[in-house]
C-alpha positions as CSV (number, residue, x, y, z in Angstrom):
1,M,184.2,-39.8,261.7
2,S,183.3,-36.4,263.1
3,D,180.9,-34.3,260.8
4,Q,183.3,-31.3,261.1
5,A,186.2,-30.7,258.6
6,T,189.7,-30.1,260.4
7,C,191.0,-26.8,260.0
8,E,194.8,-25.9,261.0
9,L,196.4,-22.5,261.2
10,L,199.6,-22.7,259.0
11,S,200.7,-19.3,259.3
12,E,199.8,-15.8,260.9
13,D,201.0,-12.5,260.7
14,A,200.0,-8.9,260.5
15,R,198.7,-9.2,257.3
16,T,197.7,-12.8,256.3
17,K,196.6,-15.9,258.1
18,V,196.9,-19.1,256.2
19,W,194.5,-22.1,256.9
20,R,194.3,-25.7,255.6
21,W,191.1,-27.2,255.4
22,S,190.8,-31.1,255.2
23,F,187.3,-33.1,254.8
24,E,186.6,-36.6,254.5
25,S,183.3,-37.2,252.3
26,G,180.2,-35.7,254.2
27,Q,182.2,-33.5,256.5
28,A,181.6,-29.7,256.6
29,T,183.1,-26.3,257.9
30,G,179.8,-25.5,260.2
31,M,178.3,-22.1,259.4
32,H,180.5,-19.2,259.2
33,I,181.2,-15.7,258.3
34,H,184.2,-14.3,256.4
35,G,185.6,-11.5,258.2
36,Y,188.4,-10.6,255.6
37,D,188.6,-10.8,251.7
38,Y,190.4,-14.4,250.8
39,I,191.8,-16.9,248.3
40,A,191.2,-20.5,248.5
41,I,193.6,-22.7,246.6
42,P,192.3,-26.2,246.2
43,I,195.2,-29.1,246.8
44,S,193.0,-31.8,245.8
45,G,189.9,-30.8,244.0
46,G,186.5,-32.4,244.5
47,D,182.8,-31.7,244.9
48,F,181.7,-29.5,247.3
49,T,178.0,-27.7,248.4
50,A,177.9,-24.3,249.8
51,T,174.8,-23.5,251.8
52,L,174.0,-19.9,252.1
53,D,172.7,-17.9,255.0
54,S,169.3,-17.6,252.8
55,G,169.3,-21.6,252.8
56,E,170.3,-21.5,249.1
57,V,172.4,-24.8,248.2
58,V,175.1,-24.1,245.7
59,E,177.3,-26.8,244.0
60,V,180.7,-26.1,243.8
61,K,183.6,-27.9,241.7
62,Q,187.1,-27.3,243.1
63,I,189.9,-27.9,240.6
64,A,193.2,-28.8,242.4
65,G,195.6,-25.8,242.1
66,T,192.8,-23.5,240.6
67,P,192.5,-20.7,243.0
68,Y,189.2,-18.4,243.8
69,Q,188.8,-15.3,245.7
70,R,186.0,-14.4,247.7
71,S,185.0,-10.9,249.5
72,A,184.7,-10.6,253.3
73,G,180.8,-11.0,254.2
74,V,180.6,-14.4,253.0
75,H,178.1,-16.4,255.0
76,H,177.9,-20.3,254.1
77,N,178.5,-24.1,255.3
78,V,180.8,-25.7,253.0
79,R,180.5,-29.7,252.8
80,F,182.6,-32.4,250.8
81,V,180.1,-34.4,249.1
82,G,182.9,-36.1,246.7
83,E,184.5,-39.4,247.6
84,G,187.5,-39.9,249.6
85,T,189.2,-36.6,251.0
86,A,189.6,-33.1,249.8
87,S,191.9,-30.3,251.1
88,F,192.5,-26.4,250.4
89,V,194.7,-24.0,251.5
90,E,192.5,-20.8,252.3
91,V,194.6,-17.0,252.5
92,E,192.6,-14.5,254.7
93,F,193.7,-10.9,253.8
94,L,193.7,-8.9,257.3
95,N,194.6,-5.4,255.8
C-alpha cells in the first residue's frame, strides 16, 4: 500500500473541477495549497488529521453526507487516521 491517497478528476468545466479522494488507513494527500474556494462532501466519513503549513496538527471528523467549505489559500496535508477506507468528493470553484 502506498502512503499516498488516490485522487480522480470526475468532472471539469469552465466553472468547477470535481475530484474524488479515496484513502486507506494512514494514507494522506501530501502537502498542498488550495488555489480555489472549495466544498468537500464526505462519502463515508471518518477520522482525519490536517497538518497545517505551520506544523499544527488538527483533528478532523468527517461525517458522511455533511459538506464543509473552505476558502482558497488553505495549505495542509490531510491524513486518514481511521480504520478501513474513506472517501470524499471535492468541488473547486474556478470563478
